[in-house]
C-alpha positions as CSV (number, residue, x, y, z in Angstrom):
1,M,20.3,-0.2,1.3
2,S,22.3,-1.4,-1.7
3,D,25.8,-2.0,-1.8
4,A,26.0,0.6,-4.5
5,F,25.5,3.3,-2.0
6,I,28.7,2.3,-0.2
7,A,31.6,4.9,-1.5
8,G,34.5,2.9,-1.1
9,A,37.6,5.5,-1.0
10,L,36.8,8.8,-0.1
11,P,36.5,11.2,-2.9
12,A,39.5,14.4,-3.0
13,L,36.3,16.8,-3.3
14,G,32.8,16.0,-2.4
15,F,29.8,16.0,-0.2
16,A,27.0,13.7,0.8
17,S,23.9,13.5,3.1
18,L,23.5,11.2,6.1
19,G,20.0,12.3,6.0
20,S,18.0,15.7,5.7
21,G,14.8,16.9,7.2
22,S,13.1,18.0,10.3
23,R,13.9,14.7,12.0
24,G,17.7,15.2,11.6
25,N,20.3,16.6,9.6
26,G,24.1,15.7,8.7
27,T,26.1,16.5,5.8
28,L,29.5,15.4,5.1
29,V,32.2,17.5,3.4
30,R,35.4,16.1,2.0
31,I,37.7,18.9,0.9
32,G,41.5,19.6,1.3
33,G,42.2,16.1,3.1
34,E,39.7,16.8,5.8
35,L,36.6,14.8,6.4
36,I,34.0,17.5,8.0
37,L,30.5,16.7,9.5
38,V,28.1,19.7,9.4
39,D,25.4,19.1,12.1
40,C,24.4,15.7,13.6
41,G,20.4,15.6,14.3
42,F,20.9,11.6,14.8
43,S,21.5,9.6,18.0
44,V,25.0,8.0,18.2
45,R,24.0,4.6,16.9
46,V,22.0,6.2,14.0
47,T,25.0,8.2,13.0
48,V,27.3,5.4,13.2
49,A,25.1,3.2,11.1
50,R,24.6,5.7,8.5
51,L,28.3,6.5,8.2
52,A,28.8,3.0,7.9
53,R,26.9,3.2,4.6
54,F,29.9,5.3,3.1
55,G,32.4,2.7,4.5
56,L,33.3,5.4,7.3
57,R,33.6,5.5,11.1
58,P,33.1,8.3,13.4
59,G,36.9,8.5,14.0
60,D,37.3,9.3,10.4
61,L,35.8,12.9,11.0
62,S,38.1,15.7,11.3
63,A,35.6,18.0,12.8
64,I,31.9,18.6,13.6
65,L,30.4,22.1,12.6
66,V,27.0,23.1,14.3
67,T,24.8,25.4,12.3
68,H,22.6,26.5,15.4
69,E,21.0,24.8,18.3
70,H,17.8,23.3,17.0
71,A,17.6,19.7,17.9
72,D,17.4,18.3,14.3
73,H,20.9,19.9,13.8
74,I,22.3,19.3,17.1
75,G,20.8,16.7,19.2
76,G,23.5,14.2,18.5
77,V,26.4,16.3,18.5
78,A,27.6,16.0,22.2
79,G,27.4,12.2,22.3
80,L,29.1,11.6,19.2
81,A,31.9,14.2,19.9
82,Q,32.5,12.9,23.4
83,R,32.5,9.2,22.6
84,Y,34.8,9.4,19.6
85,R,36.8,12.8,20.8
86,I,36.0,14.7,17.6
87,P,36.3,18.5,18.1
88,V,33.3,20.7,17.6
89,W,33.0,24.1,16.3
90,C,29.9,26.5,16.8
91,S,29.0,30.1,17.0
92,H,29.5,31.8,20.3
93,G,25.5,32.3,20.3
94,T,24.9,28.6,19.6
95,R,27.1,27.8,22.3
96,R,25.2,30.0,24.7
97,A,21.9,28.7,23.7
98,V,22.7,25.3,24.9
99,A,23.7,26.4,28.3
100,G,27.1,24.3,28.9
101,E,25.5,21.2,27.2
102,L,28.5,21.1,24.5
103,S,31.9,21.4,24.7
104,A,32.9,23.4,21.7
105,R,35.4,25.9,19.9
106,C,33.8,29.3,19.1
107,F,33.9,31.3,16.0
108,L,32.7,34.6,15.1
109,S,29.9,34.6,12.4
110,D,31.7,37.1,10.2
111,Q,35.3,35.9,10.6
112,P,36.9,32.8,8.7
113,F,38.7,30.0,10.6
114,S,40.6,27.2,9.3
115,I,40.4,23.5,9.7
116,G,44.1,22.2,8.6
117,Q,44.4,23.6,5.2
118,V,40.7,24.4,4.8
119,R,39.3,27.8,5.0
120,V,35.6,27.8,6.8
121,D,33.8,30.9,6.1
122,P,30.6,31.2,8.4
123,V,27.8,32.9,6.8
124,A,25.2,34.4,9.0
125,V,21.5,33.7,8.1
126,P,18.2,34.6,8.8
127,H,16.7,32.0,11.0
128,D,15.1,31.8,14.6
129,A,17.8,30.7,16.5
130,R,20.6,32.5,18.8
131,E,23.3,33.0,16.1
132,P,22.7,30.8,13.2
133,T,25.4,30.5,10.5
134,Q,25.9,28.1,7.5
135,F,29.3,27.5,5.8
136,V,31.4,27.8,2.6
137,F,34.6,25.5,2.7
138,R,37.6,26.4,0.5
139,Y,40.7,24.7,-0.2
140,E,43.2,26.2,-2.7
141,A,46.1,24.1,-4.1
142,E,48.2,24.6,-7.2
143,G,46.6,27.9,-8.1
144,R,43.1,26.5,-8.2
145,A,40.5,27.3,-5.5
146,E,37.6,24.6,-4.5
147,Q,34.5,25.4,-2.8
148,V,31.6,23.7,-1.0
149,G,28.6,25.2,0.5
150,V,26.0,24.2,3.0
151,L,22.9,26.4,3.1
152,S,19.9,25.5,5.0
153,D,17.4,26.6,7.8
154,L,17.1,30.4,6.7
155,G,14.1,32.2,6.0
156,C,15.0,34.4,3.1
157,I,17.9,35.0,0.6
158,T,19.7,38.0,1.8
159,P,22.5,39.9,-0.7
160,H,25.0,38.6,1.9
161,V,23.9,34.9,1.1
162,T,23.8,35.2,-2.6
163,D,27.4,36.7,-2.6
164,R,29.0,34.5,-0.2
165,F,27.4,31.4,-2.0
166,S,28.0,32.3,-5.5
167,G,31.2,30.5,-7.2
168,C,30.7,27.2,-5.0
169,D,31.6,24.0,-6.8
170,G,29.2,22.0,-4.7
171,L,26.2,23.3,-2.8
172,M,23.8,21.6,-0.3
173,L,20.7,23.9,-0.6
174,E,17.5,23.8,1.3
175,A,14.3,23.5,-0.6
176,N,11.8,22.9,2.5
177,H,8.3,23.4,1.4
178,D,5.7,24.3,-1.1
179,P,3.8,27.4,0.2
180,A,0.2,26.0,-0.8
181,L,1.0,22.7,0.8
182,L,2.2,24.4,3.7
183,R,-1.1,26.7,4.2
184,A,-3.4,23.7,3.7
185,G,-1.3,21.3,5.7
186,R,-2.2,20.0,9.3
187,Y,0.6,22.0,11.2
188,P,-0.6,24.3,13.8
189,P,-1.3,27.9,12.6
190,S,1.7,29.1,14.7
191,V,4.0,26.7,13.0
192,K,3.0,27.7,9.6
193,R,3.7,31.2,10.5
194,R,7.2,30.4,11.8
195,V,8.1,28.2,8.6
196,A,6.9,30.9,6.2
197,S,8.6,33.7,7.9
198,D,11.7,35.4,7.2
199,L,13.2,33.5,9.8
200,G,12.0,30.3,9.1
201,H,12.5,27.9,6.1
202,L,13.1,28.5,2.2
203,S,10.0,27.7,0.1
204,N,10.8,25.9,-3.2
205,E,10.5,29.1,-5.1
206,Q,13.0,30.9,-2.8
207,S,15.5,28.2,-3.3
208,L,15.1,28.4,-7.1
209,G,15.6,31.9,-7.3
210,L,18.9,31.7,-5.7
211,L,20.0,28.7,-7.7
212,A,19.0,30.4,-11.0
213,R,21.2,33.4,-10.1
214,I,24.3,31.2,-9.0
215,A,23.9,28.5,-11.4
216,H,27.0,27.6,-13.5
217,P,28.0,24.3,-15.7
218,K,30.3,22.8,-13.0
219,L,28.0,23.5,-9.7
220,H,26.9,20.3,-8.2
221,V,23.8,20.7,-6.0
222,V,21.7,18.8,-3.8
223,L,18.5,19.6,-2.4
224,G,17.6,18.9,1.4
225,H,15.4,19.7,4.2
226,I,12.8,18.6,2.1
227,S,9.5,18.6,4.0
228,Q,7.8,15.4,4.3
229,Q,4.6,16.6,4.9
230,N,4.4,20.0,3.1
231,N,6.5,19.8,0.0
232,D,6.0,17.2,-3.1
233,M,8.8,15.5,-5.4
234,D,6.9,16.0,-8.6
235,L,6.2,19.8,-7.9
236,L,9.9,20.1,-6.5
237,K,11.4,18.4,-9.8
238,A,8.9,20.6,-12.1
239,L,10.4,23.5,-10.6
240,F,14.4,22.4,-10.5
241,E,14.8,20.0,-13.5
242,P,14.7,22.8,-16.0
243,L,17.8,24.1,-14.4
244,R,19.6,20.7,-14.8
245,P,21.2,21.6,-18.2
246,Q,23.1,24.7,-16.6
247,L,24.4,22.5,-13.5
248,G,26.9,19.9,-13.4
249,A,24.6,17.7,-11.4
250,L,21.5,17.9,-9.4
251,G,20.2,15.4,-6.7
252,Y,17.7,15.4,-3.9
253,A,18.4,14.3,0.0
254,A,16.0,12.2,1.6
255,Q,15.3,12.1,5.3
256,E,16.2,8.4,5.7
257,T,18.5,7.6,2.9
258,G,20.3,10.9,2.5
259,H,22.5,11.3,-0.5
260,R,25.4,9.5,-1.9
261,W,28.4,11.5,-2.6
262,L,28.2,14.3,-5.1
263,C,31.9,15.0,-6.3
264,P,32.4,18.3,-8.4
265,G,34.8,17.6,-11.1
266,G,33.6,13.9,-11.4
267,S,31.0,12.4,-13.8
268,A,27.6,13.4,-13.3
269,D,26.3,10.6,-15.0
270,A,27.8,8.3,-12.2
271,V,25.5,9.9,-9.8
272,V,22.2,8.7,-8.8
273,A,20.1,10.6,-6.5
274,A,18.6,8.9,-3.3
275,D,14.9,9.1,-3.8
276,V,12.7,11.0,-1.3
277,Q,11.0,8.5,1.2
278,T,7.4,9.3,1.5
279,Q,5.4,8.8,4.8
280,S,1.9,7.5,5.4
281,G,0.7,10.8,6.8
282,T,-0.3,9.3,10.2
283,E,-0.8,11.6,13.1
284,T,2.2,10.4,14.8
285,E,4.4,11.1,12.0
286,I,3.0,14.8,11.7
287,R,3.4,15.1,15.3
288,G,6.9,14.0,15.2
289,E,7.8,16.5,12.4
290,T,6.1,19.4,14.1
291,E,7.9,18.6,17.6
292,A,11.1,18.6,15.6
293,I,10.4,22.1,13.8
294,L,9.4,23.5,17.0
295,S,12.4,22.6,18.9
């Protein structure tokens, strides 16, 4: 990893990815003076190393928010929170699903709560988990509102989702799979059905449809949770790059390298997307991703 990845001073407003995919997810959100980590699907050791890429330590985190109980989102939360005494927030359903393994403050999936001066709006989404939520973060100062959204792990776009994520300045958005590649791929039939269902993951076309509806010239977007087995960067870019002129910035998060800070209000030209890392397609790698999806 080059030194250019390290961010130096924290942005006043921005978001970044520690890594995004079925083998682990973590999204940093900087807003209203808070530094919030959404999900942590990596071991403590890996998380500490990936934070260090940004010049950060676990103690810099204001809170960890958990979207749902699947291992690629929650696997490292308890260890990181306990070791570094970081407060954790999750829905009541997520808390029940992990059966006491996580010490967390619970929120209702239809009611906002606050972290410092940041308003956090949970957004209930259709996914095969106990009470999955995604988040919109809002901070108001000097008559101006800033909003960053994190939207992943949902099988379809509902009117509620479209309404809640409209007006964001920054958005981390799932673009998980290409339907044809998923059908032709080597996942078991049951996993294919699960991924493609209304309780699974967004296809490229579904994500594109949402983004086309909510796009505006100041919206900074990073596409994430891109399947390494059932997606293709050429296909992805062919779909999304025509939208770039309607956006403030557009990037692609990778499983291993994540994505550097994207800062709404800053220079889009200064942002360089991390390339998606391709895998060799061995049985071990396919099995690892399949096991993560089933978790």
